[in-house]
N, C-alpha and C positions, 0 to 999 in steps of 0.2 A: 504494500500500500504506500503510495507516495505521500509526501508532506501535504500537498494540496488536498488529496483525498482525506487525510486525517483531519485537516482543518475544517473541511466541509462537513465531515461527520460530527465533529465536536460542535460546530455551529448549529447543526440540526438538533443535536442532543440537548443543547442549552437554549434553543429557540432564538439563536442569533443569526445575523446575516453576514456572510463573508463578502467583503468588497475588496476587489483587487485594483491596484493602481499600476498603470503602465510602468514597466521597468526602466524606461527612459525618461520618466517624468523628472524634470530638473529640480527636485525638492531642495537640494542644498545650494543650488545656484540662483534661486529665486528669492527675492526679499519678501519675507512674510508680512511686512507692513504695507509696501506699495506695489509689489509685483514686478519690480525691475529684475531682469535676468542678466547675470554676468558670469564669465568663466571663473572657476575657482579650482586651483590646483589642490590635490588632496592634502598637501602639507599645511595649507592655510586653515587654521582652526576657528577663526572668527570671521563672520560675515559682516563686512562693512559696506553699507549701501551708499553709493555716491549720489543717489537721487534724493533720498529722504533723510539720510544721516543715521539710520538705524545701525547699531553695533550690537551683535548678538552671537552667542556660541553657534557654530556651524550646525551641530547636531540638534540643538534646540530649534533653530530656524527651520531645519528640514522637517522635524517632527510637527511643528505648527503647520507647515505647508501640507504635509500628508494628512493631518487631521482635517484641515480645511478642504482639501481635495476630496476626501471621503465624504465629508458633510455635503459638499456640492453634488456629488454623485447620488447620494441617498436622497437628498431633497429633489433632485431632478427626476428621480424615478418614482417619487411619491413617498 
């Protein structure tokens, strides 16, 4: 059984919905405040947005973007 199958089964068991985000979604390259996208080498650990001035940990920024992307997907589907 694959990881995806396991996750799907667990979601069914607990009455949850599994929402997938495209693997190429630029979660760590997109400003979670204004949506500006910029290149980010992996060794850069802080996202500094030149558009709105946000300075945030790269992983926290990515997690906010993923949360918001999933929320948009769920809201769009009802």
